[in-house]
MARKOLVO-126113 format. One line per field, with one value per residue (C-alpha): x, y, z. Coordinates in nm, 2 decimals, m for minus. Layout:
<pts>
east: [X:...];
north: [Y:...];
up: [Z:...];
</pts>
This chain:
<pts>
east: [12.76:12.69:12.31:12.27:12.40:12.13:11.89:12.00:12.06:11.66:11.56:11.77:11.58:11.75:11.60:11.75:11.85:11.50:11.56:11.52:11.86:12.09:12.45:12.76:12.85:13.13:13.19:13.22:13.48:13.83:13.93:13.70:13.74:13.74:14.09:13.90:13.64:13.35:13.13:12.82:12.67:12.80:12.56:12.39:12.23:12.04:11.94:12.11:12.07:12.01:11.98:11.81:11.56:11.65:11.60:11.64:11.97:12.12:12.38:12.39:12.43:12.76:12.85:12.77:12.51:12.61:12.30:12.13:11.91:12.21:12.41:12.13:12.09:12.45:12.49:12.20:12.31:12.47:12.73:12.45:12.31:12.69:12.77:12.40:12.52:12.83:12.67:12.41:12.68:12.81:12.50:12.40:12.73:12.68:12.31:12.46:12.71:12.45:12.19:12.42:12.57:12.22:12.10:12.41:12.39:12.03:12.15:12.41:12.17:11.90:12.16:12.33:11.99:11.79:12.12:12.18:11.83:11.83:12.20:12.07:11.74:12.01:12.25:11.97:11.86:12.21:12.25:11.94:12.07:11.75:11.97:11.70:11.49:11.78:11.83:11.45:11.48:11.78:11.69:11.30:11.43:11.73:11.45:11.18:11.43:11.58:11.23:11.13:11.47:11.39:11.05:11.12:11.36:11.16:10.86:10.93:11.27:11.47:11.73:11.80:11.94:12.33:12.60:12.48:12.84:12.89:12.57:12.69:13.05:12.84:12.66:12.96:13.12:12.83:12.54:12.20:12.09:11.71:11.54:11.86:11.83:11.48:11.31:11.19:11.52:11.65:11.38:11.42:11.79:11.76:11.53:11.66:12.01:11.87:11.72:11.99:12.24:12.04:12.00:12.36:12.41:12.74:12.71:12.77:12.62:12.93:12.85:12.46:12.57:12.76:12.42:12.23:12.43:12.40:12.05:11.98:12.26:12.04:11.71:11.87:12.01:11.63:11.45:11.29:11.14:10.99:10.63:10.68:10.91:11.05:11.06:11.22:11.38:11.73:11.69:11.72:12.07:12.12:11.88:12.16:12.33:12.69:12.58:12.41:12.72:12.91:12.63:12.65:13.04:12.97:12.71:12.95:13.24:13.02:12.88:13.20:13.31:13.02:13.07:13.45:13.46:13.72:13.67:14.02:13.96:13.60:13.71:14.03:13.76:13.53:13.87:14.05:13.73:13.39:13.48:13.54:13.58:13.75:13.87:14.03:13.69:13.51:13.80:13.69:13.34:13.39:13.59:13.38:13.07:13.28:13.39:13.03:12.97:13.23:13.11:12.76:12.92:13.11:12.84:12.65:12.92:12.94:12.57:12.59:12.82:12.57:12.39:12.08:12.10:12.00:12.25:12.47:12.78:13.11:12.99:12.87:13.04:13.38:13.54:13.85:14.11:14.46:14.67:14.70:15.02:15.34:15.43:15.78:15.93:16.24:16.40:16.29:15.92:15.90:15.87:15.56:15.44:15.48:15.33:15.02:15.03:15.06:14.82:14.55:14.60:14.57:14.25:14.13:14.11:13.96:13.72:13.60:13.63:13.40:13.16:13.13:13.00:12.76:12.61:12.55:12.35:12.17:12.11:11.90:11.71:11.62:11.50:11.25:11.02:10.98:10.92:11.23:11.40:11.25:11.30:11.67:11.70:11.55:11.72:12.05:11.90:11.86:12.18:12.37:12.13:12.25:12.62:12.62:12.46:12.59:12.97:13.05:12.93:13.25:13.50:13.66:13.57:13.94:14.03:14.04:14.41:14.45:14.78:14.52:14.47:14.10:14.08:13.88:13.60:13.64:13.41:13.18:12.79:12.69:12.62:12.95:13.33:13.58:13.56:13.20:13.11:12.84:12.78:13.10:13.15:13.26:13.58:13.63:13.51:13.44:13.67:13.43:13.15:13.35:13.35:13.01:12.76:12.80:12.75:12.99:13.17:13.18:13.34:13.60:13.71:13.76:13.99:14.17:14.22:14.58:14.74:14.57:14.80:14.65:14.30:14.22:14.25:14.42:14.10:13.85:14.03:14.02:13.65:13.58:13.78:13.62:13.27:13.28:13.45:13.13:12.92:13.05:13.00:12.64:12.47:12.63:12.35:12.06:11.78:11.88:12.08:12.44:12.81:13.12:13.37:13.26:13.29:13.60:13.75:13.62:13.78:14.10:14.17:14.11:14.41:14.59:14.57:14.65:14.97:15.05:15.00:15.24:15.49:15.48:15.81:15.99:15.83:15.75:15.42:15.08:14.86:14.60:14.81:14.87:14.48:14.45:14.72:14.52:14.19:14.35:14.52:14.24:14.04:14.34:14.33:13.96:13.85:14.19:14.23:14.55:14.58:14.20:14.21:14.56:14.40:14.07:14.27:14.47:14.22:13.97:14.24:14.38:14.76:15.01:15.26:15.10:15.12:15.50:15.37:15.01:15.15:15.38:15.08:14.84:15.07:15.18:14.81:14.68:15.00:14.89:14.54:14.58:14.77:14.44:14.12:13.99:13.84:13.51:13.29:13.44:13.33:12.98:12.99:13.04:12.80:12.51:12.58:12.64:12.85:13.12:13.43:13.74:14.06:14.27:14.20:14.26:14.57:14.40:14.19:14.49:14.44:14.07:14.00:13.67:13.57:13.56:13.35:13.10:13.11:12.98:12.66:12.35:12.36:12.34:12.02:12.07:11.80:11.80:11.81:11.48:11.34:10.97:10.75:10.65:11.00:11.07:10.81:10.90:11.28:11.15:10.91:11.15:11.48:11.60:11.87:11.95:12.13:12.12:12.36:12.18:12.30:12.25:12.22:12.38:12.53:12.83:12.82:12.83:13.13:13.20:13.02:12.80:12.52:12.38:12.69:12.89:12.67:12.75:12.76:12.55:12.56:12.41:12.05:11.90:11.60:11.48:11.51:11.32:11.01:11.02:11.01:10.70:10.52:10.56:10.45:10.69:10.59:10.62:10.41:10.70:11.08:11.26:11.47:11.30:11.37:11.54:11.25:11.01:11.24:11.26:10.87:10.83:11.16:11.36:11.67:11.46:11.26:11.59:11.67:11.35:11.38:11.17:10.96:10.86:10.71:10.40:10.31:10.31:10.01:10.08:9.78:9.81:9.83:10.08:10.28:10.35:10.49:10.84:11.06:11.36:11.63:11.89:11.81:11.78:12.13:12.45:12.66:13.00:13.01:13.30:13.44:13.72:13.84:13.76:14.11:14.13:14.23:13.95:14.16:14.22:13.87:13.77:14.03:13.89:13.51:13.61:13.81:13.57:13.26:13.10:12.73:12.80:13.10:13.09:13.30:13.39:13.54:13.89:13.82:13.58:13.45:13.08:12.89:13.04:12.83:12.99:12.97:13.06:12.86:12.82:12.99:12.83:13.00:12.80:13.00:13.35:13.27:13.55:13.27:13.05:13.36:13.46:13.17:13.16:13.54:13.63:13.94:14.05:14.00:14.27:14.53:14.45:14.50:14.87:15.00:14.93:15.11:15.41];
north: [2.57:2.82:2.84:2.49:2.43:2.66:2.49:2.15:2.26:2.38:2.04:1.87:1.74:1.67:1.61:1.62:1.29:1.14:1.16:0.80:0.74:0.97:0.90:1.03:1.42:1.44:1.85:1.76:1.47:1.59:1.34:1.40:1.78:1.91:2.08:2.25:2.51:2.47:2.73:2.55:2.20:1.99:1.99:1.68:1.78:1.49:1.68:1.72:1.79:1.48:1.53:1.87:1.83:1.85:1.49:1.33:1.13:0.82:0.61:0.27:m0.06:m0.17:m0.35:m0.72:m0.67:m0.99:m1.03:m1.34:m1.39:m1.31:m1.58:m1.83:m1.81:m1.84:m2.14:m2.29:m2.25:m2.55:m2.61:m2.58:m2.23:m2.11:m2.23:m2.10:m1.75:m1.75:m1.88:m1.60:m1.31:m1.39:m1.45:m1.12:m0.96:m1.12:m0.95:m0.63:m0.64:m0.78:m0.53:m0.26:m0.35:m0.37:m0.03:0.13:m0.02:0.11:0.45:0.47:0.35:0.63:0.94:0.81:0.79:1.10:1.37:1.20:1.26:1.58:1.71:1.58:1.80:2.10:2.03:1.99:2.34:2.49:2.34:2.52:2.83:2.87:2.95:3.11:2.75:2.56:2.78:2.72:2.34:2.28:2.49:2.39:1.99:2.08:2.28:1.97:1.72:1.93:1.97:1.60:1.55:1.86:1.73:1.39:1.52:1.78:1.58:1.24:1.19:1.50:1.28:1.16:1.52:1.55:1.26:1.06:0.98:1.24:1.07:0.71:0.79:0.92:0.60:0.36:0.59:0.49:0.76:0.61:0.86:0.81:0.77:0.75:0.38:0.32:0.23:0.59:0.70:0.45:0.50:0.87:0.86:0.64:0.86:1.19:1.10:1.02:1.37:1.56:1.42:1.44:1.78:1.87:2.03:2.03:1.71:1.37:1.02:0.87:1.00:0.89:0.54:0.51:0.58:0.35:0.07:0.17:0.16:m0.15:m0.33:m0.24:m0.30:m0.67:m0.70:m0.60:m0.82:m0.53:m0.17:m0.12:m0.15:m0.45:m0.66:m1.04:m1.17:m1.52:m1.72:m1.70:m1.29:m1.30:m1.34:m0.97:m0.81:m0.63:m0.29:m0.50:m0.67:m0.40:m0.19:m0.47:m0.48:m0.11:m0.13:m0.36:m0.14:0.18:0.04:m0.17:0.20:0.33:0.01:0.07:0.47:0.43:0.06:0.05:m0.28:m0.23:0.15:0.08:m0.14:0.09:0.38:0.22:0.16:0.50:0.74:0.59:0.28:0.35:m0.02:m0.29:m0.62:m0.89:m1.11:m0.76:m0.70:m1.03:m0.95:m0.58:m0.73:m1.00:m0.75:m0.52:m0.82:m0.92:m0.55:m0.54:m0.89:m0.72:m0.42:m0.59:m0.82:m0.52:m0.32:m0.65:m0.65:m0.28:m0.30:m0.48:m0.13:m0.27:0.02:0.34:0.59:0.42:0.38:0.46:0.67:0.54:0.25:0.29:0.55:0.76:0.54:0.74:0.35:0.49:0.68:0.57:0.78:0.91:1.13:1.28:1.44:1.78:1.67:1.66:2.06:2.08:1.76:1.91:2.22:2.04:1.88:2.22:2.43:2.14:2.15:2.51:2.54:2.23:2.35:2.72:2.51:2.37:2.68:2.86:2.57:2.57:2.93:2.86:2.55:2.81:3.02:2.70:2.57:2.91:2.88:2.50:2.60:2.82:2.55:2.36:2.61:2.79:2.47:2.41:2.77:2.74:2.41:2.52:2.87:2.71:2.49:2.78:2.96:2.61:2.63:2.99:2.90:2.60:2.73:3.08:3.05:2.89:3.17:3.34:3.09:3.12:2.89:2.69:2.47:2.11:1.98:1.70:1.58:1.50:1.12:1.18:1.46:1.23:1.32:1.69:1.88:1.67:1.73:1.43:1.47:1.29:1.31:1.58:1.83:1.99:2.21:2.40:2.74:2.70:2.65:2.34:2.25:2.44:2.31:2.53:2.36:2.52:2.38:2.03:2.07:2.25:2.14:1.75:1.52:1.56:1.23:1.32:1.64:1.45:1.23:1.54:1.71:1.35:1.30:1.23:1.30:1.67:1.90:2.17:2.06:2.32:2.72:2.86:3.11:2.82:2.63:2.92:3.01:2.62:2.62:2.97:2.86:2.48:2.68:2.90:2.60:2.34:2.61:2.67:2.33:2.15:2.16:2.21:1.97:1.70:1.39:1.51:1.39:1.58:1.36:1.47:1.86:1.83:1.60:1.86:2.16:2.00:1.87:2.20:2.38:2.05:2.06:2.46:2.40:2.10:2.38:2.63:2.36:2.31:2.18:2.14:1.82:1.49:1.46:1.44:1.73:1.46:1.30:1.65:1.69:1.37:1.46:1.78:1.61:1.40:1.68:1.87:1.59:1.50:1.87:1.86:1.49:1.43:1.07:0.93:0.55:0.48:0.77:0.64:0.32:0.46:0.66:0.41:0.17:0.47:0.58:0.21:0.34:0.19:0.42:0.69:0.54:0.70:1.05:1.01:0.91:1.19:1.44:1.30:1.30:1.67:1.79:1.61:1.76:2.11:2.07:1.96:2.29:2.51:2.31:1.95:1.72:1.85:1.57:1.61:1.99:1.89:1.65:1.94:2.17:1.90:1.86:1.49:1.37:1.23:1.09:1.17:0.88:1.15:1.34:1.69:1.76:1.96:1.68:1.54:1.83:1.66:1.35:1.18:1.23:1.60:1.55:1.38:1.60:1.86:1.65:1.62:1.34:0.99:0.79:0.44:0.17:m0.13:m0.50:m0.54:m0.22:m0.11:m0.06:0.28:0.44:0.28:0.46:0.78:0.78:0.69:0.97:1.21:1.15:1.09:0.88:0.58:0.37:0.30:0.15:m0.13:m0.14:m0.40:m0.27:m0.44:m0.75:m0.77:m0.78:m0.46:m0.32:m0.05:0.30:0.12:m0.04:m0.15:m0.33:m0.20:m0.16:m0.37:m0.24:m0.55:m0.39:m0.15:m0.19:m0.01:0.21:m0.01:m0.32:m0.12:m0.05:m0.42:m0.53:m0.26:m0.39:m0.75:m0.69:m0.91:m0.80:m0.95:m0.88:m0.90:m0.80:m1.13:m1.25:m1.42:m1.79:m1.85:m2.02:m1.70:m1.48:m1.72:m1.75:m1.41:m1.30:m1.38:m1.23:m1.09:m0.89:m0.77:m0.60:m0.38:m0.02:0.28:0.22:0.55:0.55:0.70:0.39:0.18:0.18:0.07:0.06:0.16:m0.17:m0.26:0.06:m0.11:m0.40:m0.51:m0.60:m0.83:m0.64:m0.91:m1.12:m0.76:m0.59:m0.63:m0.76:m0.67:m0.31:m0.13:0.07:0.31:0.46:0.83:0.95:0.86:1.15:1.24:1.15:0.82:0.77:0.88:0.66:0.34:0.49:0.49:0.18:0.00:0.14:0.18:0.37:0.39:0.39:0.38:0.60:0.39:0.57:0.56:0.48:0.20:0.16:0.06:0.41:0.50:0.47:0.16:0.42:0.76:0.86:0.77:0.90:0.91:1.03:1.36:1.43:1.34:1.62:1.86:2.19:2.03:2.01:2.35:2.52:2.38:2.46:2.74:2.78:2.47:2.69:2.98:2.68:2.58:2.88:2.92:2.57:2.71:3.08:2.88];
up: [m2.58:m2.26:m2.40:m2.45:m2.09:m1.94:m2.13:m2.00:m1.67:m1.66:m1.72:m1.43:m1.15:m0.84:m0.48:m0.10:0.08:0.30:0.66:0.72:0.50:0.68:0.58:0.73:0.74:0.50:0.60:0.98:0.92:0.89:0.66:0.40:0.41:0.05:m0.06:m0.31:m0.28:m0.56:m0.73:m0.72:m0.78:m1.08:m1.36:m1.50:m1.79:m1.97:m2.29:m2.64:m3.02:m3.19:m3.54:m3.57:m3.20:m2.85:m2.68:m2.35:m2.34:m2.13:m2.11:m2.24:m2.01:m2.19:m1.84:m1.80:m1.53:m1.30:m1.09:m0.98:m1.30:m1.52:m1.34:m1.36:m1.71:m1.81:m1.61:m1.78:m2.14:m2.32:m2.56:m2.84:m2.72:m2.69:m3.08:m3.16:m3.05:m3.19:m3.53:m3.51:m3.47:m3.80:m3.96:m3.86:m3.97:m4.33:m4.34:m4.22:m4.49:m4.77:m4.72:m4.71:m5.02:m5.18:m5.06:m5.15:m5.50:m5.54:m5.38:m5.67:m5.96:m5.87:m5.80:m6.16:m6.34:m6.18:m6.21:m6.56:m6.73:m6.52:m6.71:m7.02:m7.05:m6.94:m7.19:m7.47:m7.38:m7.37:m7.72:m7.86:m7.69:m7.45:m7.15:m6.92:m6.99:m6.92:m6.59:m6.48:m6.58:m6.34:m6.07:m6.08:m6.05:m5.80:m5.58:m5.61:m5.51:m5.20:m5.08:m5.11:m4.90:m4.68:m4.59:m4.49:m4.28:m4.10:m4.06:m4.02:m3.93:m3.77:m3.68:m4.05:m4.12:m4.14:m4.19:m3.86:m3.78:m3.49:m3.32:m3.42:m3.25:m2.93:m2.94:m2.94:m2.65:m2.48:m2.50:m2.62:m2.89:m2.94:m3.27:m3.43:m3.56:m3.65:m3.95:m4.02:m4.00:m4.24:m4.50:m4.50:m4.47:m4.80:m4.98:m4.88:m4.96:m5.32:m5.33:m5.17:m5.40:m5.71:m5.69:m5.68:m5.36:m5.20:m4.98:m5.05:m4.97:m4.78:m4.42:m4.46:m4.59:m4.26:m4.09:m4.29:m4.25:m3.84:m3.87:m4.08:m3.82:m3.52:m3.68:m3.74:m3.39:m3.25:m3.49:m3.66:m3.54:m3.19:m3.29:m3.50:m3.37:m3.44:m3.10:m3.19:m2.89:m3.05:m3.09:m2.69:m2.70:m2.87:m2.68:m2.46:m2.54:m2.55:m2.88:m3.03:m3.00:m3.20:m3.47:m3.53:m3.57:m3.82:m3.98:m3.98:m4.11:m4.39:m4.47:m4.52:m4.74:m4.97:m4.99:m5.10:m5.23:m4.95:m4.70:m4.54:m4.52:m4.38:m4.08:m4.01:m4.03:m3.75:m3.52:m3.58:m3.60:m3.45:m3.23:m2.85:m2.75:m2.98:m2.96:m3.22:m3.24:m3.36:m3.60:m3.79:m3.80:m3.91:m4.22:m4.31:m4.35:m4.54:m4.75:m4.85:m4.89:m5.17:m5.32:m5.39:m5.50:m5.75:m5.85:m5.94:m6.14:m6.38:m6.42:m6.50:m6.77:m6.97:m7.01:m6.77:m6.55:m6.74:m6.73:m6.47:m6.63:m6.46:m6.19:m5.87:m5.75:m5.99:m5.79:m5.91:m6.07:m6.12:m6.18:m6.53:m6.46:m6.34:m5.99:m6.04:m5.75:m5.62:m5.31:m5.44:m5.46:m5.06:m5.05:m5.26:m5.08:m4.73:m4.84:m4.94:m4.63:m4.43:m4.60:m4.58:m4.20:m4.21:m4.42:m4.25:m3.91:m4.07:m4.21:m3.90:m3.73:m3.99:m4.03:m3.62:m3.66:m3.93:m3.73:m3.44:m3.67:m3.81:m3.45:m3.40:m3.70:m3.67:m3.32:m3.49:m3.61:m3.91:m4.17:m4.11:m4.15:m4.52:m4.61:m4.53:m4.72:m5.06:m5.00:m5.04:m5.33:m5.54:m5.44:m5.53:m5.87:m5.98:m5.89:m6.07:m6.37:m6.41:m6.30:m6.61:m6.84:m6.66:m6.85:m7.15:m7.42:m7.49:m7.80:m7.77:m7.73:m7.98:m7.78:m7.48:m7.48:m7.41:m7.75:m7.95:m7.70:m7.70:m7.69:m7.50:m7.52:m7.33:m6.91:m6.78:m6.83:m6.94:m7.19:m7.17:m7.46:m7.28:m7.46:m7.65:m8.04:m8.22:m8.12:m7.80:m7.43:m7.10:m6.81:m6.55:m6.70:m6.69:m6.30:m6.20:m6.44:m6.32:m6.07:m5.75:m5.84:m6.20:m6.04:m5.86:m6.14:m6.39:m6.12:m6.03:m6.38:m6.52:m6.80:m6.86:m6.78:m7.00:m6.94:m6.67:m6.63:m6.33:m6.25:m6.35:m6.05:m5.78:m5.88:m5.84:m5.48:m5.36:m5.47:m5.30:m4.99:m4.96:m5.06:m4.84:m4.55:m4.60:m4.71:m4.43:m4.14:m4.34:m4.31:m4.55:m4.54:m4.60:m4.56:m4.54:m4.73:m5.08:m5.04:m4.87:m5.13:m5.41:m5.24:m5.14:m5.50:m5.64:m5.43:m5.49:m5.86:m5.86:m5.66:m5.91:m6.20:m6.02:m5.99:m6.35:m6.50:m6.16:m6.06:m6.19:m6.02:m6.25:m6.16:m6.12:m5.84:m5.69:m5.66:m5.49:m5.24:m5.18:m5.12:m4.84:m4.73:m4.64:m4.48:m4.27:m4.16:m4.11:m3.98:m3.83:m3.97:m4.08:m4.14:m4.23:m4.45:m4.59:m4.67:m4.83:m5.05:m5.18:m5.24:m5.41:m5.64:m5.73:m5.72:m5.46:m5.57:m5.35:m5.06:m4.94:m5.02:m4.87:m4.55:m4.56:m4.63:m4.40:m4.08:m4.16:m4.24:m3.90:m3.72:m3.82:m3.79:m3.43:m3.33:m3.36:m3.30:m3.28:m3.55:m3.72:m3.56:m3.21:m3.28:m3.38:m3.06:m2.86:m3.04:m3.00:m2.61:m2.64:m2.34:m2.52:m2.32:m2.52:m2.50:m2.33:m2.00:m1.95:m1.75:m1.47:m1.41:m1.20:m0.93:m0.81:m0.67:m0.71:m0.38:m0.43:m0.75:m0.56:m0.28:m0.55:m0.65:m0.48:m0.16:m0.30:m0.24:m0.14:m0.07:0.14:0.04:0.13:0.07:0.11:m0.18:m0.08:m0.06:m0.37:m0.55:m0.39:m0.48:m0.85:m0.88:m0.70:m0.87:m1.21:m1.14:m1.32:m1.06:m0.67:m0.42:m0.23:0.11:0.38:0.71:1.01:0.85:1.10:1.49:1.62:1.78:2.02:1.96:1.65:1.82:1.48:1.30:1.01:0.65:0.32:0.01:m0.19:m0.53:m0.79:m0.92:m1.23:m1.23:m1.52:m1.29:m0.99:m1.25:m1.37:m1.00:m0.95:m1.26:m1.20:m0.82:m0.67:m0.33:0.01:0.32:0.54:0.53:0.40:0.13:m0.18:m0.28:m0.62:m0.75:m0.68:m0.90:m1.19:m1.17:m1.23:m1.43:m1.70:m1.85:m2.15:m1.92:m1.76:m2.13:m2.16:m2.13:m2.16:m1.88:m1.66:m1.31:m1.44:m1.61:m1.28:m1.05:m0.68:m0.43:m0.06:0.08:m0.16:m0.09:0.29:0.14:0.08:m0.23:m0.22:m0.47:m0.39:m0.70:m0.95:m0.79:m1.00:m0.74:m0.90:m1.00:m1.06:m0.79:m0.70:m0.39:m0.33:m0.37:m0.72:m0.96:m1.19:m1.45:m1.38:m1.31:m1.63:m1.82:m1.64:m1.69:m2.07:m2.12:m1.95:m2.11:m1.77:m1.70:m1.32:m1.12:m0.74:m0.54:m0.20:0.15:0.20:0.53:0.63:1.00:1.18:1.11:0.81:0.48:0.24:m0.06:m0.11:m0.42:m0.77:m1.09:m1.44:m1.76:m1.73:m1.43:m1.61:m1.87:m1.85:m1.88:m1.64:m1.39:m1.48:m1.35:m1.05:m1.02:m1.20:m1.04:m1.22:m1.53:m1.38:m1.32:m1.71:m1.82:m1.61:m1.73:m2.09:m2.01:m1.91];
</pts>
């Protein structure tokens, strides 16, 4: 993190306040003497890792910008337009669910068929005892599929690598993660997920499906890509960050629903894990989207029962049904269940710690260019193929147990199902091949299988657990679309089943159910989810009787995990440098005020209500600020020692709107206020939503530099303000809950001659490590509290 901070600080540019904008001297005023001595200027980094590349990031405008144009547009809306807006919200929620369900179906079909035909060919070589040829075929196919997925991510969409969930979480928190929701990212995510999962890598399609659903939502909301966008009039209602945020929330919940066939779990996942801001109307629309996804998936399942989907049978859409066994447990069973929870919390936090170290190493490799990224991905593919094909030879062949329910299919020579024959003679099966020489979904079904107490050997399960621990650490972070859900389920189910075997006659809980509880505990220990995870597992396994012990396992695992480190997604957010605002401020943040925080920043830059064009151009060229207070001077009669009267804070104007003014050239020859009709002639509400312009794109002549601009019509007259004496902890809670981009800090004492605004706080100013870099003694007080 320190290396990233140095890189980001090198990019930050600040300027001193111009002479003509002199404010009050805070250091000379006893009322504003800082109680805390700062070490250096507060950091304002604007770079972070998005995907596998360093990107310039900004905050999003979730706050309603109540300027004159917005008020005029709001007043002019008829009842029909309001109803149209509401109808379109529901229509887009429907389309998000429909398209996400269709794409999820296609991904499942492709994975099952590609992986199925590959495994069929490998099994054919094994039956002929051509083991080397079988390995060459399997490794070659996996290498090619990984190459396709990696080359797409490396060359066309670096942000499509990984799950995408941390970036979505940051976006819904208010961070504009660039190049995350485009058409290119969507296509690469779909094709890359098919290639990576079919290649047998230790990853899942669940995380990528969340990203896919979010991409669909973003593209629908803005009418297409940046280059080819539909500019229908009705889409103007959604040309803002607030409505785009709601759509992406619907998309993320639809993605989880499509991954696990879990509509309620999808809604709860969005509420518990990714969404920062929530309300009841959004809850209804996300539930509607997930309901549409389920209808699409169910229709696809019914169609595929007719055999029209190739090798797509029980895999993919039909998940892990364990409803065929009665769940009976007594008070004594609470002990092994609690042990599973504790082990899940410890192993989950250990996995987070080790993965953090691996990702740091991968970041160093990824910085070296495209070729190292590609080599890393292909190396992991080769290692995975060697392990999946070679390790089953270490397992002993076991005779088929005729007492088992599925003994009629033992040994199994097909590509899916239990009791794989592999290299064993007739009447025997290889339990390790059953788990390794198959797709990840089928491996979970096999290890979750019920009424199969004698199917697996302890040594085979230990090998399986250790292998997937290693693969789970080295696979996540390579340049392919990847998800964490399935690798964690595979690891957790292994130790859960091992514990079930150890309990043996001392418990009435089936070993398959122990595997389910183990998977749930490790997910809670790593991801720190409880409510959504509980519902997802109930919908996955179709067994409501698991509810009490599943709740107990999740609560214990999360509690134990929280004692060691944050959740895996929070660790990734910090590693990437994304300025995510957590719900709970640090305790030491109550020891510093907002006034002291802005004191550690460069001097604030303000603009007059009617400002000179040259002054605006100078400010935009020499600063990177995205918001500027607009101050009207001398609006009250002069009194006493202040001959010019008091100043008034009119509001806040955004950088994008200043650039818009310069582009539209609404210039005045004399210093005066513009009339309403003059502004409406030049600007519309749709113009205010445009972003991405730079000062370099604007051309202003010498004569125009001497002209004036009235900033009042474009100024947000109702920005959120706080007094400088407010604690940083309280300011951070307000900033996050109100989804702000800028928070104006006002002086505690107001009088003529005193500036009406002290400074501005942004999300970068409220990040804990940025504050500690400027006030290092707070770290000592933090350590002292921990010592006590």
